[in-house]
N, C-alpha and C positions, 0 to 999 in steps of 0.2 A: 656516496654523496649524502650530505646532510640537507634535509628539507625543512622548511618552516612547518608544514603540515603534511602528514600522511593520512589519507582517507582509505579505510578498509571497507571495500564494497562499493561497486559502481552501479547501484540501483538508483532509484529516484532521488533519495536523500543524498547519497554520496556524490552523484554527478552534479546535482544542484549546488552542493557546497563547494565542489571543486571549481565549477564555473565562476561562482561569485568570488571565491578567494583568489583565484588566478586573475580575475578581472581587476582585483584590487592590488595586484602586483606581487602577491605572495608566491613563494616557490612551493608548488603543490605536487605531491605524488599520489595518484589515484590507482588503487589496486583492485582487480576483480578476478575471482577464481575461475569464472567461466569464460569461454571464448565467444566474443560477440560476432554476429547477432545470435541470440538464443531465446527460445520460448521459456517463460516462467509461469509458475502457478500464480494466478491473479484473476480477479474479476474483470480487469481491463475496462473498468468504468471510472471515468475521471469526473469528479464532482464539479459544480459550476464555477468554483473559485479558482480553478487551475488556469483559466484564460490569462489572468494577470500574471501568474507564475511563469507561464510560457513566454509572455511578452517580455518580462523582465530578464529571462534567461536567453532571449534572442533566438527562440526556436518556433515562435508562433506561426510564422510564414511557412516553415517546413511542415508543421503539424497540419496546416490547411492543405498544403500541396499533396501530402500522402493520402488525404481523404478521410481524416478522422470523422467518424460518424456522429452527427449531432443527435442528442437525446433530450427531449423536452418533457416527457411524461413518464410516470411510474405506475405499475400495477402490482398490488399485493393480493395473493389468494391463499386460501386455507384448504385443508382436506375436506371440509364440510361445504365448500362452495362459496364461502364468504369472499367478497372482493372489495377492494378499495383502490380506486384510480385517482391520481392527482397530478397536477402540473408541477414540475420542478421550478424552483425560484430563479430560473435562468437556463441557459443551454449547457448541458453536460456533454461529454464526449466519450465515444467508444473507440479505443485505440490500443492495438496489441503492444505488449511489452517487447516483442520482437522488433518492432519499429521504434518505439519510444526510447528504450534504453540505449540502443545504438545511436539514435539521434542525439541524446544527451551526452553520451560518451565522446562522440566526435566533436560536439560543441565544446566540451571541456578541453579537448586536445587543441582545438583551433584558437582558444584564448590563452594558451600557454601552459596548461597543466600537463605534467608528464603522466601519461595514461598507459597502464600495463594490464591487459586482460590475460587470461590463462595463468594467473599468478596466485597460488594458494598460500595464504598466510597461516603459518603454523604456530606462531607465538608472538605475543606483544609484552614487552617489559619496559619498566622505567617510570618516571614521573616528571612533573614540571621542573623540579630542582635539578635533576641530573640529565634530563632528556630521555627520549624514548628509542627503543630498538625494536624493529619489526623484522621477524625472521620469516622467510618465504622459501618456496621451492626454487627460486631464482636468485637467492642471496639475501643479505641483510641490508636494511636501510635504517637510517637514523633521522630523528626530527625533534622539533621543539614541542609539537603537539600531535596527538592522534585522535582522529574522529572515527568511531566505529559505526559503520553503516552496513553491517553484514546480514541484515534481514531478520526474518521471523525466528529462526533457530539455526544454530551453526555449531560445529565442533569447537569453535572459538569460545562459545558460551561455557562449555564444559571446562576448557583449558583455563578460562578466567575464573572458574568456580562461581559463576553467578547463581544465586539461590533458586531462581525459577527453573534453571536447567536441571536441578536435582529433583524436581517434582514432576511426576508423570501427569500428562494431560490427555484426556480422552478424545480430543477433537481431531478429526480427520477431514481433509479437503481434497477435492479433485477438480481439475479444469481440463476442458477440451474445446477445440474449434469444431463447429458442426455445419454441415450443409443441409439444404432442403427446406429451411424455414426463414422467413423474413419478418423482422419486428421493427419497421422503420420508426425512428424517433421515440422508442420505448425501451425502458428497462423493466423487467418483470422479476418479482421475488415470490417464490412459491414455497409455502410451508409444507413440511411433511413430518411425520412422527420422528422426533429426534434430530431434526435439522431443517435446512432450507436450501433452495436452489435458485441461482440468479441466471437470467438469460438477457443478453443484449447484443446488438450488432457492433462489429468493428469495421475497420477501414477496408477489409477484404470483401465485405458483403456477407461474411459468415457470421454465425451466432456464437458468441462465447458462452459456454455452459460451465458454470462453476458452482459446485455444491459443497456444503460443509455439514458434518453431522457427528453425532456421538458414535464412537467406535462400535457400539453394539448393533448399529444398523447393518454392519457387514456380516453379522451372524446369519448363516443359512441363505445367503444371497448367491445366486448363480452367476451374477455379473458384478464383479468388484468395482467396475467403472460406474455403473448405475444400480445401486442397491434397490431391492424390491420396494423399500419404503418410499422412494420417490414416486412410484406409481399409485400411491394412496391418494395423491392430490389429483382430482379429475382434470383440472385445467392443465397441469404439468404433464399428466399422462397423454393428453391430446397433443401437446407440443412435441413430446418425445416421439410420438408416432410418425411425425413428419421429418424428424432429424436423423442425420447420419453422422456419426463421429469420425472425424479425420484421424486415422491412426498415427499420423506423423506428429500430431500436436495433442498429447495426453500427458498429464502430470498428476501425481498424487503425493500428498505430504501428510504425515501424522505428527502427533505431539505439538499441536498448535496451541500456543498460550496467549490468553488475553489479559494476563497480569500486568500491573505496572512494574516494569522490569528494572527501573532505576536509570537515572540520568548519567551516572558515573560509575565506573569500576576503578577504584583508586583515582588516578587523574585522567583516565581514558574517558573521553566524552562520547556519549551514546546519542545517535540521531536516527530518525526514521523508525521503522519497526523494531530496531534494536533497543530502543527506549521503551516502546509500548505500542501495541497494535489494537486498533479499534475493530470491533466485530464486523465481519463482511456485510451483515444486514444493513449497516448504516451507509455503506457505499462511499465512505470518505477516506479510506485508507491511503490511496495514492496522493490525494490532496494533502493529507496530514503529513506524509513523508516529505513532500516538497516544502511544506510550511516549517517543519522543524529545522530544516537547513536555513531557511530565511531568518529564523530566530537566532540560531547559533552563530552565523557568520559575522555579524557586526561585533559580537562579544569576542569571538576568536580573534578578529582583526585588532580590536582594542588591546587584548592581552599581548599579542605579538608586537604591537607598537610600544608596549610598556605603559599604557595609560590605564590599564585595568589589572589589578593584582590577581594572582591565581585563586586565592580564596574568594575574592569578590566575583571573579568570572564564574566560578562554580556555583556560588549562591545565586547570582543573577540568572544564569541559564536554568538552574533547577526551579527557581521561583516562577520565571516566565513560562516555562514548559508546563508546570503544574497548573498555573492560572489559566492557561489557554486550553489544555487538553484533559485535565483530570476529570472534570464533570462530564465532558463529552464521552470519555472512555467508560465511566461508570454508568451513564445512561445507556450507552451501547450494550453493555453487558446485561443490563436489565431487559432491554428490548430483545436481545438474543435469547435470554432465558424464557421469555414469554412466547416467542415465535416458534420455538421447537416443541412446545406442548400444545397438541391440537385443540384442546378445549379453551386454553388461555388465548391461543392465537385467534380462534373463532370469535371470542368475546372482544378481543383487542381490535381486530379488523372491523367488526361490526360497529364498535364505538367510533372508530375513525370515520367510517362511512356516514354515521348519523351526525357526528360532530366533526366536520372536516378541519376546524380550527385546531383540534387536538393533534391530528395528523401533521398539519403544517408546523405546529410548535415542535413536535418531535424531530421533524426534518431539519428545521432551522437550528435546533440546539445540539445536533450531532454533526455539525459541519461548520466551516468558516463562512465568512461573508462572501456573497456573490461579487464577481469582479466588475468594477466600473469600466474596465477596458473592453468589455464585451460589446458595448454599443458601437465601438469603432472597428470591431473585428467580427462580423456576422458569420455564423455558420448556418447553412440552409439545409433543410431536409430534402 
């Protein structure tokens, strides 16, 4: 069967695009390699602007019903004991990808998208002129357009010969759900030599622990889940003493890239982390993924209707994406580089504590706008 749009990857960006395009009447096929529901490596912190995204996608009531944890404050700490606590510019949420991805996937199905999980995409070929062919473990599908939303890194990136996939990245990340500690209304970011660790509560009442670090922190470590470097931060060391990792929810990923990966490969349009990933320190990755779909969908629809040419579609999407995200990603990389170096992190956090306006400026400029919908949909601690 020929589709208007095939979306590869049913994470936040892919599901969001499928919902919006199917809502507009387009024939959409959404493909996901994993079988839902499934846990994914993620900080599971949703920045303040997602409330409007969820309202527009028709899942806000469901998000509230499952008990997404409201987060209003943030704490930064360093290995030398420097701290900076601040109030977020609205209510953020802690919600597991196990719940959220399934929720979005089922919503896409309910509005008319054809949704197939457990489907591995092996090859994408074609262009706007001749159409696209997507080869999978369950057959071949054709379409007028392909949106690639397959995440941070995938064998597809190598198959498409994307430049970033040819370059080695030293960044390793780990995520787990933990019992024994409560952090109501708070997200914490703890710097350690070579990386940092985030802690925040999710809808289960557990704490999501997610660290990212340079691969060298694994050297000589007895516990590859929690390298010795994490214990160099006294506040984090105290938190870890009260926490027990749930062995059923542990994930690790290497070769994480923070490069600007490109908005297109030929005529394949990239959305979400597939186009570019902000450093986890900024806490805006999930919101950015949802936002890229919002940017792309109206242009995709105009192209399919014939009111926007292929060259103009590509130029408009690329320019809009760069205008909205390029500075944010660059600033995120600078903050990431500073926070993984103990002396620089100490000075940076000390400056933010002495001059809170600087900290607030950094927060505002590494995320989108807070949602005006929040006032009508209150989350309480």
